[in-house]
C-alpha positions as a LaTeX table, in Angstrom:
\begin{tabular}{lrrr}
\hline
Residue & $x$ (\AA) & $y$ (\AA) & $z$ (\AA) \\
\hline
Met1 & $-1.46$ & 30.41 & 16.56 \\
Val2 & 0.52 & 28.09 & 14.31 \\
Ser3 & 1.80 & 28.48 & 10.78 \\
Ser4 & $-1.08$ & 28.89 & 8.37 \\
Asp5 & 0.24 & 25.91 & 6.38 \\
Phe6 & $-1.31$ & 23.58 & 8.97 \\
Asn7 & $-4.83$ & 23.17 & 10.29 \\
Arg8 & $-6.16$ & 21.46 & 13.41 \\
Glu9 & $-6.61$ & 18.17 & 11.60 \\
Asp10 & $-2.97$ & 18.18 & 10.40 \\
Ile11 & $-1.74$ & 18.87 & 13.91 \\
Glu12 & $-3.86$ & 16.26 & 15.64 \\
Ile13 & $-3.03$ & 13.57 & 13.08 \\
Ala14 & 0.69 & 14.40 & 13.38 \\
Val15 & 0.55 & 13.94 & 17.16 \\
Leu16 & $-1.36$ & 10.66 & 16.84 \\
Arg17 & 1.03 & 9.34 & 14.19 \\
Ala18 & 4.00 & 10.25 & 16.35 \\
Val19 & 2.60 & 8.20 & 19.22 \\
Ile20 & 1.88 & 5.24 & 16.92 \\
Glu21 & 5.41 & 5.35 & 15.52 \\
Leu22 & 6.77 & 5.33 & 19.06 \\
Gly23 & 5.00 & 2.07 & 19.91 \\
Glu24 & 1.55 & 3.48 & 20.75 \\
Lys25 & 2.93 & 4.91 & 24.01 \\
Ala26 & 5.29 & 7.88 & 24.30 \\
Asp27 & 6.45 & 10.50 & 26.72 \\
Ile28 & 6.09 & 14.14 & 25.82 \\
Lys29 & 9.75 & 14.63 & 24.86 \\
Glu30 & 9.53 & 11.80 & 22.32 \\
Ile31 & 6.39 & 13.31 & 20.84 \\
Tyr32 & 8.10 & 16.71 & 20.47 \\
Gln33 & 10.98 & 15.09 & 18.59 \\
Arg34 & 8.68 & 13.23 & 16.20 \\
Ile35 & 6.46 & 16.21 & 15.41 \\
Ser36 & 9.39 & 18.05 & 13.88 \\
Ser37 & 9.68 & 15.32 & 11.25 \\
His38 & 5.93 & 15.35 & 10.50 \\
Leu39 & 5.66 & 19.15 & 10.33 \\
Pro40 & 9.10 & 20.31 & 9.18 \\
Lys41 & 8.02 & 23.85 & 8.31 \\
Leu42 & 7.38 & 24.69 & 11.97 \\
Ser43 & 9.83 & 26.54 & 14.18 \\
Gln44 & 10.72 & 25.06 & 17.58 \\
Gln45 & 8.37 & 27.55 & 19.25 \\
Glu46 & 5.55 & 26.46 & 16.93 \\
Val47 & 6.31 & 22.78 & 17.61 \\
Asp48 & 5.97 & 23.48 & 21.34 \\
Lys49 & 2.57 & 25.12 & 20.80 \\
Val50 & 1.41 & 22.37 & 18.44 \\
Val51 & 2.27 & 19.53 & 20.78 \\
Arg52 & 0.83 & 21.26 & 23.83 \\
Trp53 & $-2.41$ & 22.12 & 22.04 \\
Gly54 & $-2.64$ & 18.79 & 20.18 \\
Lys55 & $-2.22$ & 16.55 & 23.19 \\
Glu56 & $-4.80$ & 18.49 & 25.21 \\
Ser57 & $-7.31$ & 18.40 & 22.37 \\
Leu58 & $-6.76$ & 14.70 & 21.74 \\
Val59 & $-7.15$ & 13.82 & 25.43 \\
Gln60 & $-10.48$ & 15.70 & 25.46 \\
Lys61 & $-11.59$ & 13.71 & 22.40 \\
Asp62 & $-10.47$ & 10.43 & 24.05 \\
Glu63 & $-8.06$ & 9.75 & 21.21 \\
Leu64 & $-5.03$ & 10.03 & 23.50 \\
Arg65 & $-4.85$ & 9.07 & 27.16 \\
Phe66 & $-2.40$ & 10.29 & 29.80 \\
Asn67 & $-0.84$ & 7.37 & 31.64 \\
Pro68 & $-0.01$ & 7.89 & 35.34 \\
Leu69 & 3.54 & 6.71 & 34.56 \\
Gly70 & 4.06 & 9.93 & 32.59 \\
Ser71 & 3.42 & 8.81 & 29.04 \\
Tyr72 & 0.61 & 9.22 & 26.54 \\
Asp73 & $-1.17$ & 6.19 & 25.07 \\
Ile74 & $-3.16$ & 6.25 & 21.85 \\
Thr75 & $-6.72$ & 4.93 & 22.24 \\
Asp76 & $-8.65$ & 2.77 & 19.81 \\
Ser77 & $-10.55$ & 5.83 & 18.60 \\
Gly78 & $-7.23$ & 7.62 & 17.99 \\
Lys79 & $-5.95$ & 4.66 & 15.93 \\
Leu80 & $-9.18$ & 4.63 & 13.95 \\
Arg81 & $-8.89$ & 8.34 & 13.21 \\
Val82 & $-5.36$ & 7.90 & 11.84 \\
Lys83 & $-6.48$ & 4.96 & 9.72 \\
Gln84 & $-9.40$ & 6.95 & 8.33 \\
Ser85 & $-7.17$ & 9.94 & 7.58 \\
Ser86 & $-4.88$ & 7.70 & 5.54 \\
Gln87 & $-7.80$ & 6.61 & 3.37 \\
Thr88 & $-8.76$ & 10.12 & 2.28 \\
\hline
\end{tabular}
């Protein structure tokens, strides 16, 4: 799996925040680049796993949506989750 310093919540929030920072819409390469700054302890191989797993999980939860143009858009529920995570 991924470094034990991070849990599922950390990973999902990092992916959502990356998309928000990129204008609420981002292609996968942009997300990979941002994740490294949110989770600096991860190796490149771990970043690849994190982004792949995180985006799939978030799409299933309807917090991230794949756009037919090749980008990922954050949904209202994804924005709400990030907001709630900032309040804890």
